[in-house]
C-alpha positions as CSV (number, residue, x, y, z in Angstrom):
1,M,0.0,0.0,0.0
2,A,1.1,3.6,-0.6
3,G,-0.5,5.1,2.5
4,N,-3.1,7.8,1.9
5,R,-1.5,9.1,-1.3
6,D,-2.9,8.5,-4.7
7,L,-1.1,5.9,-6.8
8,S,0.8,7.3,-9.8
9,N,-0.1,6.2,-13.4
10,L,3.2,4.2,-13.4
11,E,2.2,2.3,-10.2
12,L,-1.2,1.5,-11.7
13,M,0.4,-0.2,-14.7
14,P,0.9,-4.0,-14.9
15,I,4.4,-5.0,-13.6
16,D,5.6,-6.2,-17.0
17,M,4.8,-2.8,-18.4
18,Q,6.6,-1.0,-15.6
19,T,9.6,-3.2,-16.2
20,E,9.6,-2.4,-19.9
21,I,9.5,1.4,-19.2
22,I,12.3,1.1,-16.6
23,S,14.4,-0.9,-19.0
24,R,14.1,1.8,-21.6
25,V,15.1,4.4,-19.0
26,A,18.0,2.2,-18.1
27,R,19.4,2.5,-21.7
28,H,19.9,6.2,-21.0
29,S,21.8,6.1,-17.7
30,R,22.0,4.5,-14.3
31,R,21.3,8.0,-12.8
32,A,18.0,8.2,-14.8
33,V,16.9,4.9,-13.2
34,R,17.9,6.1,-9.7
35,N,15.9,9.4,-10.3
36,L,12.9,7.4,-11.4
37,L,13.0,5.1,-8.3
38,A,13.5,8.1,-6.0
39,A,10.4,9.7,-7.4
40,V,8.3,6.4,-7.3
41,P,10.0,4.0,-4.8
42,P,7.4,1.2,-5.2
43,L,8.8,0.7,-8.7
44,A,11.9,-0.8,-7.2
45,R,10.5,-4.4,-7.4
46,S,10.0,-3.9,-11.2
47,A,13.5,-2.6,-11.6
48,A,15.5,-5.5,-10.0
49,V,15.1,-7.8,-12.9
50,P,17.5,-9.2,-15.6
51,I,16.1,-7.1,-18.5
52,V,16.8,-3.9,-16.7
53,Y,20.3,-5.0,-15.7
54,R,20.9,-6.1,-19.2
55,N,20.0,-2.8,-20.7
56,L,21.5,-0.6,-17.9
57,N,23.9,2.0,-19.3
58,I,27.0,1.9,-17.1
59,H,29.1,3.9,-19.6
60,P,31.0,5.8,-16.8
61,L,32.5,2.5,-15.6
62,T,33.5,1.5,-19.1
63,V,35.6,4.7,-19.3
64,H,37.1,4.0,-15.8
65,P,37.0,0.3,-15.2
66,Q,39.3,0.7,-12.2
67,A,36.6,2.5,-10.4
68,A,34.7,-0.8,-10.2
69,L,37.6,-2.8,-8.7
70,Q,36.5,-2.1,-5.1
71,R,33.1,-0.6,-5.6
72,Y,29.9,-1.4,-7.6
73,Q,30.6,-5.2,-7.2
74,S,26.9,-6.1,-6.7
75,L,25.9,-3.9,-9.7
76,I,28.6,-5.5,-12.0
77,E,27.7,-9.0,-10.9
78,N,24.0,-8.4,-11.6
79,C,24.8,-6.9,-14.9
80,L,27.1,-9.8,-15.9
81,A,24.5,-12.4,-14.9
82,S,22.0,-10.5,-17.1
83,G,24.3,-10.4,-20.2
84,N,25.1,-6.7,-20.0
85,L,27.9,-6.1,-22.7
86,Q,29.3,-3.1,-21.0
87,A,29.7,-5.1,-17.8
88,H,31.6,-7.8,-19.7
89,Y,33.9,-5.1,-21.1
90,V,34.6,-3.6,-17.6
91,R,35.3,-7.1,-16.1
92,G,37.3,-8.1,-19.2
93,I,39.5,-5.0,-18.8
94,Q,39.9,-5.6,-15.1
95,Q,40.8,-9.3,-15.5
96,Y,42.9,-9.2,-18.6
97,F,45.0,-6.1,-18.0
98,H,44.8,-5.3,-14.2
99,H,44.8,-8.8,-12.7
100,Q,46.6,-10.3,-15.7
101,N,44.1,-13.1,-15.8
102,V,44.4,-13.5,-19.6
103,N,42.0,-16.4,-20.1
104,G,39.3,-15.0,-17.7
105,G,39.6,-11.5,-19.1
106,L,39.6,-12.7,-22.7
107,L,36.3,-14.7,-22.1
108,H,34.5,-11.5,-21.0
109,L,35.9,-9.5,-23.9
110,Q,34.9,-12.2,-26.4
111,I,31.3,-12.1,-25.1
112,A,31.2,-8.4,-25.5
113,A,32.8,-8.5,-28.9
114,E,30.4,-11.2,-30.2
115,G,27.6,-9.0,-29.0
116,S,28.9,-6.3,-31.3
117,Y,29.9,-3.8,-28.6
118,E,32.0,-1.7,-30.9
119,K,35.1,-0.8,-29.0
120,V,35.4,-4.3,-27.7
121,V,35.2,-5.6,-31.3
122,Y,38.3,-3.5,-31.9
123,L,40.1,-4.5,-28.7
124,Y,39.4,-8.2,-29.0
125,G,40.5,-8.1,-32.6
126,V,43.8,-6.4,-31.8
127,I,44.4,-8.8,-28.9
128,M,43.8,-11.7,-31.3
129,L,46.3,-10.2,-33.7
130,A,48.8,-9.9,-30.8
131,K,48.3,-13.5,-29.8
132,G,49.0,-14.6,-33.4
133,E,45.4,-15.4,-34.2
134,T,45.6,-13.3,-37.3
135,A,42.5,-14.7,-39.1
136,I,40.2,-14.0,-36.1
137,G,41.7,-10.6,-35.4
138,Q,41.4,-9.5,-39.0
139,A,37.9,-10.7,-39.2
140,M,37.0,-8.7,-36.1
141,L,38.6,-5.5,-37.5
142,D,36.9,-6.0,-40.9
143,T,33.5,-5.7,-39.2
144,L,34.4,-2.1,-38.4
145,G,34.5,-1.3,-42.1
146,W,38.1,0.1,-42.0
147,R,38.5,-0.4,-45.8
148,Q,35.8,2.2,-46.4
149,S,36.8,4.5,-43.6
150,K,39.4,4.4,-40.8
151,N,37.4,6.7,-38.6
152,R,35.3,4.1,-36.8
153,A,38.3,1.9,-35.8
154,D,40.4,5.0,-34.9
155,R,37.6,6.2,-32.6
156,C,37.5,2.7,-30.9
157,W,41.2,2.9,-30.3
158,R,41.0,6.3,-28.6
159,R,38.2,4.9,-26.3
160,V,40.1,1.8,-25.5
161,K,43.2,3.8,-24.6
162,R,41.0,6.0,-22.3
163,S,39.7,2.8,-20.5
164,L,43.2,1.6,-20.0
165,H,44.5,4.9,-18.6
166,G,46.1,4.3,-15.2
167,I,46.4,0.6,-15.7
168,R,49.9,-0.9,-15.9
169,V,49.7,-3.0,-19.0
170,T,52.1,-5.8,-19.3
171,R,53.7,-6.4,-22.7
172,L,53.6,-10.2,-23.2
173,E,56.3,-12.0,-25.2
174,S,53.7,-13.3,-27.5
175,Y,52.8,-9.8,-28.5
176,M,56.3,-9.0,-29.7
177,T,56.5,-12.3,-31.5
178,A,53.3,-11.6,-33.4
179,Y,54.5,-8.0,-34.0
180,H,57.8,-9.1,-35.6
181,N,56.2,-11.9,-37.5
182,T,53.7,-9.5,-39.0
183,R,56.3,-6.9,-39.8
184,E,58.2,-9.5,-41.8
185,T,55.2,-10.0,-44.1
186,I,54.8,-6.3,-44.9
187,A,55.8,-5.3,-48.4
188,C,54.3,-1.8,-48.5
189,H,54.6,1.3,-46.3
190,I,56.7,-0.4,-43.7
191,D,58.3,2.9,-42.7
192,N,55.1,4.8,-42.8
193,I,52.3,3.0,-40.9
194,H,50.0,6.0,-41.3
195,E,49.8,5.3,-45.0
196,R,47.4,2.4,-44.5
197,C,46.3,-0.3,-46.9
198,D,44.8,-3.8,-46.8
199,T,48.3,-5.3,-46.3
200,C,49.7,-3.2,-43.6
201,Y,46.6,-2.2,-41.6
202,C,46.9,-5.1,-39.1
203,Y,50.6,-4.2,-38.6
204,E,49.6,-0.6,-37.7
205,Q,47.1,-1.8,-35.1
206,L,49.7,-4.1,-33.6
207,T,52.2,-1.3,-33.5
208,K,49.8,1.0,-31.6
209,F,48.8,-1.8,-29.1
210,V,52.3,-3.1,-28.4
211,Y,54.0,0.2,-28.0
212,M,51.2,1.6,-25.9
213,M,52.6,-0.6,-23.1
């Protein structure tokens, strides 16, 4: 019961309709959901469901994954359990780069990449290149349409770098092996990686990734 106050139109709606509305609000931001629940507290029961956590926009944590190392654990776990791609990106960054849990981190990044979360498609593709999985890495980068325009992939790279800011990234030996092996296959623009073509594009991405560390 809501005491003596009148029920709002939202409260009078069926629960499944309330949940649908909240899930749409969740796509905008976590703050928007908090504001909605502050205004209509009884809606909380309709908000704590998988579809809301799956759609919940946690963009600030994708920009600063380290912020969720000690805080927001329950939030991240609920989002992961619901298939939230941003949460998989955050956990993937934490595990792969911060904790150096390569296999565990890569699993989360793969899930996000296969869900077409754009900057993870780029990151997962470059990591595959760095691990010597050239076919997988190139296929991932190809989905970003770099042959038509480099802008999309370049934007992804800038966003990934921002996510990794402040994290001490280890340069694995396998990265250098893949880098040198790829370099040996380049027959064009080897001294000017900014002059990109089909042959040397993967080499450029490896160069940026390896020497970021």
